[in-house]
C-alpha positions in Angstrom: 130.8 103.6 172.3 128.2 105.8 173.9 131.4 108.6 174.8 132.2 108.5 170.6 128.2 109.1 170.1 128.2 111.8 173.0 131.3 113.4 170.9 129.3 113.1 167.7 126.2 115.2 169.1 128.7 118.0 170.2 129.8 118.5 166.7 126.4 118.4 165.3 125.6 121.2 168.2 128.6 123.2 167.7 130.2 122.4 164.6 133.2 120.8 163.5 136.7 122.8 164.7 134.6 123.7 168.0 132.9 126.9 166.2 129.9 128.1 167.5 127.0 128.8 166.3 126.7 132.2 168.0 130.0 133.4 167.3 131.1 136.5 169.1 130.4 139.9 168.3 131.6 141.9 166.6 133.0 139.2 164.5 128.9 138.3 163.9 126.9 141.4 163.6 123.7 139.6 164.2 124.8 138.3 167.3 123.8 140.8 170.7 121.5 143.2 171.7 118.9 145.4 169.2 118.7 149.1 169.6 115.9 151.1 168.5 116.5 154.0 166.2 116.0 157.2 167.9 113.5 158.5 164.9 111.3 155.1 164.8 108.7 154.6 163.1 110.9 155.4 159.9 107.7 154.6 157.5 104.0 155.6 158.6 101.0 154.8 157.6 99.0 157.3 154.9 97.5 160.9 156.6 94.8 161.0 154.0 91.5 158.5 153.8 91.8 158.0 150.0 95.0 156.6 150.7 95.8 152.9 151.1 97.4 152.4 153.6 95.5 154.9 155.7 94.0 152.4 159.1 97.2 150.6 159.4 101.1 149.1 157.4 102.9 146.1 158.9 105.0 143.6 158.1 107.8 144.9 156.0 109.9 142.4 154.0 113.0 144.6 153.1 116.1 143.5 150.3 119.2 145.4 148.9 118.4 145.7 145.2 122.0 147.7 143.8 122.9 149.7 147.2 119.3 151.1 147.6 117.0 149.2 150.1 113.0 148.4 149.0 110.6 147.2 151.0 106.9 145.8 150.6 104.6 146.2 153.3 100.9 145.4 154.2 98.8 148.0 154.3 94.9 148.5 155.2 92.8 151.3 153.7 90.0 152.9 155.5 87.9 150.2 154.2 89.4 147.3 155.8 91.2 146.1 152.4 94.7 144.5 152.8 96.6 145.2 149.8 100.8 145.3 149.1 102.8 148.5 149.5 105.9 149.4 148.0 109.2 152.0 149.4 112.7 152.7 148.7 115.7 154.3 150.9 118.8 155.1 149.8 120.0 154.6 153.3 117.5 152.5 155.4 116.3 156.0 157.1 114.8 157.8 155.2 112.1 156.1 152.9 110.3 157.4 150.1 106.9 155.7 149.8 105.0 155.1 146.1 101.7 156.8 145.9 99.7 153.2 145.2 99.8 149.7 146.3 101.9 147.2 143.5 99.7 144.4 144.5 95.8 144.6 144.9 93.5 141.9 145.9 91.5 140.0 143.2 88.1 139.1 143.5 87.4 138.2 140.2 90.5 136.5 138.7 91.9 135.2 142.0 88.6 134.7 144.3 90.5 137.0 147.1 89.7 139.6 149.4 92.9 140.0 151.0 96.4 140.0 149.7 99.2 140.8 152.7 102.4 139.6 154.1 104.8 139.9 151.8 108.4 138.2 151.7 110.2 139.2 148.6 113.9 137.9 147.0 115.9 139.3 144.2 117.7 137.5 142.1 119.6 140.5 140.0 117.0 140.6 137.1 113.4 140.6 138.7 112.0 140.2 142.4 109.5 137.6 143.1 107.0 138.3 146.4 105.5 135.6 148.0 102.5 136.5 149.7 99.2 135.5 151.8 96.2 135.6 149.7 92.7 135.0 151.7 90.1 133.8 149.9 86.4 135.0 150.2 86.0 132.2 152.2 88.4 133.0 154.7 91.2 130.2 153.0 95.0 131.3 153.5 97.3 130.0 150.5 100.8 131.6 149.6 101.4 132.5 146.0 103.9 134.7 143.7 104.3 137.9 141.6 106.8 138.9 139.7 108.3 142.3 138.5 111.0 143.6 136.3 111.2 147.5 137.6 109.6 146.6 141.4 106.7 148.3 141.1 104.4 146.5 138.2 103.6 143.2 139.4 102.6 140.3 137.5 100.6 137.5 139.1 100.7 133.5 139.1 97.5 131.9 139.5 99.1 128.7 141.5 98.2 128.3 145.0 101.9 127.2 146.2 101.2 126.1 149.8 98.3 125.7 151.6 97.7 124.5 155.4 100.0 121.4 156.4 98.3 118.6 157.1 99.3 118.2 160.4 98.5 116.3 163.7 98.6 119.4 165.6 95.0 120.6 163.6 96.3 123.4 161.8 93.8 126.1 159.8 95.9 129.0 158.7 99.3 129.7 157.3 100.9 133.4 157.3 104.3 135.2 156.8 105.9 133.7 154.4 110.3 134.4 154.8 111.9 133.2 151.3 116.2 132.6 150.7 118.1 131.3 148.3 120.5 128.5 149.1 122.3 126.7 146.5 119.9 125.7 143.7 116.8 125.8 145.8 114.6 128.5 147.4 113.2 127.4 151.0 110.8 129.3 152.6 109.3 129.5 156.1 105.7 129.8 156.9 104.0 130.4 160.0 100.9 127.8 160.5 98.3 128.7 163.4 95.8 126.3 164.9 92.2 127.6 165.8 93.7 129.0 169.4 96.4 130.8 167.8 99.2 128.5 168.8 101.3 128.7 165.7 104.6 127.2 164.6 107.5 127.5 162.1 107.5 125.4 159.1 110.0 125.1 156.0 108.7 124.2 152.3 111.6 124.2 149.4 111.8 124.5 145.5 114.2 124.0 142.6 115.4 128.0 141.1 114.2 126.4 137.6 110.6 125.7 139.2 109.5 128.6 141.6 105.7 127.2 141.7 106.4 123.8 142.6 107.3 123.4 145.9 107.4 120.9 148.8 106.6 121.4 152.8 109.8 119.9 153.8 108.2 117.9 157.0 105.1 117.8 158.7 106.8 118.8 161.7 108.0 122.2 162.4 111.3 123.1 162.0 110.5 125.7 164.8 108.0 125.4 167.7 107.0 127.0 171.1 108.9 126.2 174.2 105.9 124.8 176.1 105.5 124.2 179.6 108.5 127.1 179.9 106.7 129.6 182.0 110.0 131.7 181.8 110.0 131.7 178.4 109.2 135.1 176.2 108.0 132.2 173.5 106.2 129.4 174.9 102.9 130.1 173.8 103.3 130.5 169.9 106.5 131.4 167.9 106.1 133.2 164.5 106.8 135.6 161.7 110.4 134.1 161.0 112.8 136.4 158.7 115.5 134.2 158.2 118.8 135.3 156.4 122.4 133.8 155.7 126.2 135.4 157.3 129.6 133.2 156.7 131.3 132.0 159.8 134.8 132.5 160.5 135.5 129.5 159.0 133.9 130.5 155.8 130.7 128.0 156.3 127.3 129.4 156.0 125.4 130.0 159.7 121.6 130.6 159.3 119.6 133.0 161.5 116.0 133.4 162.4 115.0 136.4 163.5 111.0 135.5 165.3 108.3 136.9 166.9 107.1 135.2 170.4 104.3 135.3 172.6 104.2 134.1 176.2 100.1 133.5 175.9 97.8 133.9 173.8 96.5 137.4 174.6 99.8 138.2 175.2 103.1 140.6 174.5 104.7 139.9 171.9 108.4 139.5 171.9 111.7 139.2 168.7 114.1 136.6 169.4 116.8 135.1 167.5 118.2 131.8 167.0 120.4 130.1 164.9 121.6 126.9 162.5 124.4 125.6 160.6 121.9 123.7 158.3 118.9 126.1 157.9 116.7 123.4 159.6 117.7 122.7 163.5 117.7 125.7 165.3 119.3 126.7 168.8 117.8 129.9 170.4 119.8 132.5 171.8 120.7 132.7 175.1 120.1 136.0 175.6 116.4 136.4 174.4 114.8 138.0 173.9 116.6 140.5 171.7 114.1 143.2 171.5 110.8 144.0 173.7 107.7 144.1 171.5 107.9 143.5 168.1 105.9 142.1 165.5 107.0 140.7 162.0 110.5 141.2 161.7 112.3 141.6 158.8 116.6 141.2 158.9 119.1 142.3 156.3 122.7 143.4 156.1 123.1 147.1 154.8 126.7 148.4 154.4 127.7 146.3 157.4 125.3 146.6 159.5 122.2 144.4 160.8 119.0 146.1 159.6 115.8 144.9 161.2 112.5 146.3 160.5 109.4 145.5 162.7 106.2 146.5 164.1 105.2 147.0 167.5 101.4 146.6 167.1 99.3 143.5 165.5 98.8 144.2 161.3 95.2 146.1 161.6 96.4 148.3 164.5 100.0 149.5 163.4 101.1 153.2 162.2 104.4 152.5 161.6 107.1 150.5 161.0 110.8 150.8 162.9 114.1 150.2 162.3 116.4 148.5 165.2 120.2 147.4 164.7 122.8 145.8 166.6 125.3 149.2 166.0 123.6 152.1 167.4 122.9 154.2 164.0 123.7 158.0 164.0 121.5 160.4 163.4 121.5 162.2 159.9 
């Protein structure tokens, strides 16, 4: 009986028919080292003091819309006001930034001082952005805005997700990452304690009602490797960017690119984790896949993995960079 249980565990970890959660490259373009684009950054903060992103630009969220890429990002102006901007690209390398922010903080209707860290999804008709709204009292919450033209957004006043009531004594939430799965929306988001130790949680909502979210569990789906002093992510994990790919056996595999830190004030690097079910993730053995990266956004575009990120903290970053598993040739 014990031997049979061991076989079941192996099947769970490696999938049916001995399939690995990390198929060998190049069959799976999401597996392997990441190469930084030689012309980084691909998007820079504004040059003029009047620009909405003059001080900093960070936290990209990139999606494919009709064979073009649209990026939403966090912007900080010279006065320290956080907003959400937009840029568009035909090749993923050259970006045209919109002149103004597409979502601004609304102190009157939403009692907020900042909006930041967008996660955008496209359903074929409209774009929904899930983002962090920070109130005047410094409460962090996740809210939603929708657009039919990718530029004019209409907001809901409903708070979708608050801080999980966990034994981890969490105080803030940040950085949502939303994906489609069957008839549901899945949201991965970061929650952190007073010391900055952070974890990744999962919440779900039906496609029919994207305003009603339920956190899957009070236990994180992804946690730091506490106690492993050799690990780059032994103190904190955050900034999940999750996408799905098809395996050789035509089953969905989940890829989580994330940011990890070995200490409260240590350097941040990007790691990769894989899963068969989107809940139980296994770390890539060759982590980290990219040194000195934060806030990743991964997208499959023209048969390549494009991963956008910023290297510095959101309030310091002057540009958004690009990396890929296949080296990108200069245009």
